[in-house]
C-alpha positions in Angstrom: -9.6 -95.1 -6.7 -8.7 -91.5 -7.1 -6.5 -89.5 -4.8 -6.2 -85.7 -4.3 -3.2 -84.2 -2.7 -3.8 -80.7 -1.4 -0.8 -78.9 -0.2 0.4 -75.5 1.1 3.8 -74.1 0.7 5.2 -70.7 1.6 8.6 -70.9 -0.1 8.2 -73.9 -2.3 9.8 -76.6 -0.2 6.5 -78.6 0.2 5.7 -78.6 -3.5 8.3 -81.4 -4.3 7.0 -83.4 -1.4 3.4 -83.3 -2.7 4.7 -84.1 -6.2 6.8 -87.1 -4.9 3.6 -88.5 -3.1 1.6 -88.0 -6.4 4.3 -89.6 -8.6 4.8 -92.5 -6.2 1.1 -93.3 -6.3 1.0 -93.0 -10.1 4.0 -95.4 -10.4 1.9 -97.9 -8.4 -0.9 -97.5 -10.9 -3.2 -95.2 -8.9 -4.9 -92.1 -10.1 -3.5 -89.1 -8.2 -3.7 -85.3 -8.6 -1.8 -82.7 -6.6 -3.0 -79.1 -6.3 -1.9 -76.1 -4.3 -4.5 -75.1 -1.7 -4.2 -71.5 -3.0 -6.1 -72.7 -6.1 -9.0 -73.7 -3.9 -9.9 -77.1 -5.4 -13.7 -77.3 -6.0 -14.7 -80.7 -7.5 -13.9 -83.0 -4.6 -16.6 -85.7 -4.6 -14.8 -87.7 -7.3 -11.9 -88.5 -4.9 -11.7 -91.5 -2.6 -8.6 -90.5 -0.7 -7.4 -87.0 0.3 -3.9 -86.3 1.4 -3.6 -82.9 2.9 -0.3 -81.3 3.9 1.5 -78.1 4.5 4.9 -76.6 5.2 5.2 -75.2 8.7 6.4 -71.7 9.6 6.2 -70.3 13.1 4.4 -73.4 14.2 1.6 -72.9 11.7 0.2 -74.5 8.6 -0.3 -72.3 5.6 -3.5 -70.2 5.7 -4.9 -71.6 2.5 -4.5 -75.2 3.6 -6.2 -74.5 6.9 -9.0 -72.8 5.0 -9.3 -75.9 2.8 -9.6 -78.1 5.9 -12.2 -75.8 7.4 -14.3 -75.5 4.3 -14.3 -79.2 3.5 -14.2 -80.8 7.0 -17.7 -82.3 6.6 -16.8 -84.0 3.4 -13.3 -85.1 4.6 -14.9 -86.8 7.6 -16.7 -89.1 5.2 -13.6 -89.9 3.1 -10.3 -91.6 3.7 -7.8 -88.9 4.6 -4.1 -88.7 5.4 -2.1 -85.7 6.5 1.5 -84.6 6.3 3.8 -81.8 7.1 7.2 -80.8 5.8 9.2 -79.0 8.5 12.6 -78.7 9.9 11.4 -80.0 13.3 10.8 -83.5 11.8 14.6 -84.2 11.9 14.5 -83.9 15.7 14.0 -87.4 17.3 13.5 -86.0 20.8 10.8 -84.7 23.0 10.6 -81.4 21.0 10.2 -83.3 17.8 7.4 -85.5 19.2 5.7 -82.4 20.6 5.8 -80.7 17.2 4.5 -83.8 15.5 1.5 -83.9 17.8 1.0 -80.1 17.4 1.4 -80.0 13.6 -0.6 -83.2 12.8 -2.8 -84.7 15.5 -4.0 -81.3 16.9 -4.8 -80.0 13.4 -6.8 -83.2 12.6 -8.7 -82.9 15.9 -9.5 -79.2 15.3 -11.6 -80.3 12.3 -12.9 -83.7 13.7 -10.8 -85.6 11.2 -9.6 -89.2 11.7 -6.6 -89.6 9.3 -5.5 -93.1 8.5 -1.9 -92.0 8.4 0.3 -89.0 9.3 3.5 -88.2 7.4 6.1 -86.2 9.2 8.8 -85.1 6.8 11.8 -82.9 6.9 11.8 -79.4 5.6 13.6 -77.0 3.3 14.8 -73.5 3.8 17.2 -71.4 1.8 18.5 -68.7 4.1 20.1 -66.9 1.2 16.7 -65.9 -0.2 14.3 -63.4 1.4 11.5 -64.9 3.4 9.8 -61.6 4.1 11.0 -58.7 6.2 10.0 -60.1 9.6 11.6 -63.5 9.0 14.7 -62.0 7.5 15.1 -59.7 10.6 14.5 -62.6 13.0 17.1 -64.7 11.1 19.7 -61.9 11.4 18.9 -61.4 15.1 19.0 -65.1 15.9 21.8 -66.1 13.6 24.2 -67.3 16.4 21.4 -69.2 18.1 20.4 -70.8 14.8 24.0 -71.9 14.1 24.2 -73.4 17.6 21.2 -75.5 16.6 22.8 -76.6 13.4 21.2 -74.2 11.0 23.9 -72.5 9.0 22.2 -69.3 7.7 24.6 -69.0 4.8 23.3 -71.9 2.9 20.4 -74.2 2.1 19.1 -76.4 4.8 17.2 -79.4 3.4 16.2 -82.3 5.7 13.6 -83.9 3.3 14.2 -87.6 3.0 12.8 -88.8 -0.3 13.1 -92.5 0.6 11.0 -91.9 3.7 8.4 -90.0 1.7 8.2 -92.7 -0.9 8.0 -95.5 1.8 5.2 -93.6 3.6 3.3 -93.3 0.4 3.7 -97.0 -0.4 2.3 -97.9 3.0 -0.5 -95.4 2.7 -1.5 -96.9 -0.7 -1.5 -100.4 0.8 -3.7 -99.3 3.7 -6.0 -97.2 1.5 -6.5 -99.3 -1.6 -5.5 -102.9 -1.1 -8.0 -105.3 0.4 
């Protein structure tokens, strides 16, 4: 059984999530590859399970990951698929967090007629000290006080990724996908 993890990341925070999923599968003895959606993976028929994920910015998946889903929806509907996002909203265990989970995962799957066997909803990563493009930098400066009230200190890194949760999700996904 072979797995392909296709991911999108704007600022690099989703890359380690995809790598953790890949490495966890490999430690369990499964074959797994991870590739950035920007590289437009081509040879897909050799894979039994697809795990497709993205970082989220302004309530959107990365453009390249959405293009991968669109281009390959027909194939993905015939394979096992799981989806994940890495975003700061995942730490919210309230109505807003549940709404985001539906928007970022279930609605994206429905858009392409996909029936994932599992959804992973993981924390995100942002380093406000680095530039994230002119518009984001301006919005951060304008909304600095509001962001701080919501627990986002714009003077440092904000990392809500929980590696144990990512590993546990991957173990459960492998059990559902590969074990009989």
